[in-house]
TIVOLO-878590 format. One line per 10 residues: their letters; for each residue x, y, z of C-alpha. Coordinates in steps of 0.2 Angstrom, whole numbers. Layout:
N
a) X Y Z; ...
***
This chain:
155
msfdelpaag) 173 545 114; 158 555 120; 156 560 138; 143 547 141; 156 533 137; 169 540 149; 173 529 164; 165 532 181; 174 545 192; 188 537 202
tirraptgti) 191 523 190; 204 521 176; 201 512 160; 213 500 151; 226 510 142; 226 510 123; 242 502 123; 236 486 131; 243 488 147; 232 487 162
ertepirrve) 230 501 175; 222 503 191; 203 499 190; 198 501 209; 191 518 215; 204 531 218; 202 539 236; 203 558 233; 207 569 248; 203 587 246
piellrrvpy) 219 598 245; 214 608 260; 212 593 271; 230 589 266; 235 604 276; 228 596 292; 242 583 289; 257 595 293; 259 609 304; 269 622 294
grlatsmral) 270 629 277; 277 644 266; 269 660 262; 274 669 247; 271 687 241; 280 702 237; 287 717 248; 294 733 240; 293 724 223; 304 709 228
pfltvarhiv) 297 692 231; 299 683 247; 295 667 256; 291 665 274; 287 651 285; 271 651 295; 260 638 305; 242 636 299; 225 629 304; 211 626 293
cdgrillrmh) 194 634 299; 178 635 289; 187 632 272; 200 646 275; 218 645 280; 223 655 296; 241 658 298; 252 662 312; 269 670 308; 281 682 317
sgfghheacd) 276 700 316; 293 707 319; 297 706 300; 282 715 295; 277 701 282; 259 701 288; 258 719 284; 264 717 266; 251 702 264; 237 712 271
gsvvaygadn) 225 715 257; 236 707 244; 235 690 234; 246 678 241; 252 660 239; 253 648 254; 259 630 251; 263 616 262; 269 597 257; 275 582 266
yndaasgvgg) 292 581 258; 299 578 275; 291 561 275; 302 555 262; 318 562 271; 314 554 288; 311 537 279; 292 537 282; 289 533 264; 272 533 254
dlwsvqftgp) 266 545 241; 271 563 242; 261 578 240; 262 597 239; 247 610 239; 247 628 234; 233 640 238; 231 657 231; 220 671 236; 218 687 246
aeivhpcpdq) 225 688 263; 218 698 278; 225 702 295; 214 694 308; 213 691 327; 208 673 331; 197 668 344; 204 659 360; 199 642 353; 208 646 336
erlfgaapvs) 223 651 346; 223 635 355; 223 624 339; 239 633 333; 248 624 348; 264 630 356; 272 646 348; 291 647 345; 301 655 358; 311 666 347
vngepfapay) 313 669 327; 332 673 322; 336 677 340; 322 689 344; 307 685 354; 292 678 344; 278 690 342; 262 683 333; 253 689 319; 238 680 311
lrvdphfvte) 233 681 293; 217 673 285; 219 666 267; 202 664 257; 209 652 243; 203 656 226; 215 644 216; 222 628 221; 236 617 215; 241 600 220
htlnf) 255 590 214; 258 571 220; 272 559 218; 266 541 219; 278 527 223
***
């Protein structure tokens, strides 16, 4: 089959086994737009040659991901200037009984410590009062996604 014979984008042809698959257009949501559906995700990188994961609140601004995390552990400093991975998902929807399709997205790219403007700070919403018993002190990172991975579970 040549590229000229391929089905139009968003459609699925009849499978060779004779079964019929979906033929209506598939609505595609960009992975970065999925982040707008959940408030928190996980940031992954390494610190002193050991991998770690930490929770972060995120917003999307101008195609980049802004993260707010607790500064008390120094994770933001370990990420500054490094390539990091940031992931989020809606798996809690399944646990809560909301149902529907599940997804996860992961963005990989360089991170940089930033100081958000007041409008961006408001978008983050209320901050936690404490983290592991100590007062929450915000630190902000910007992730410029270079690679994106998306996984879906359709029900």
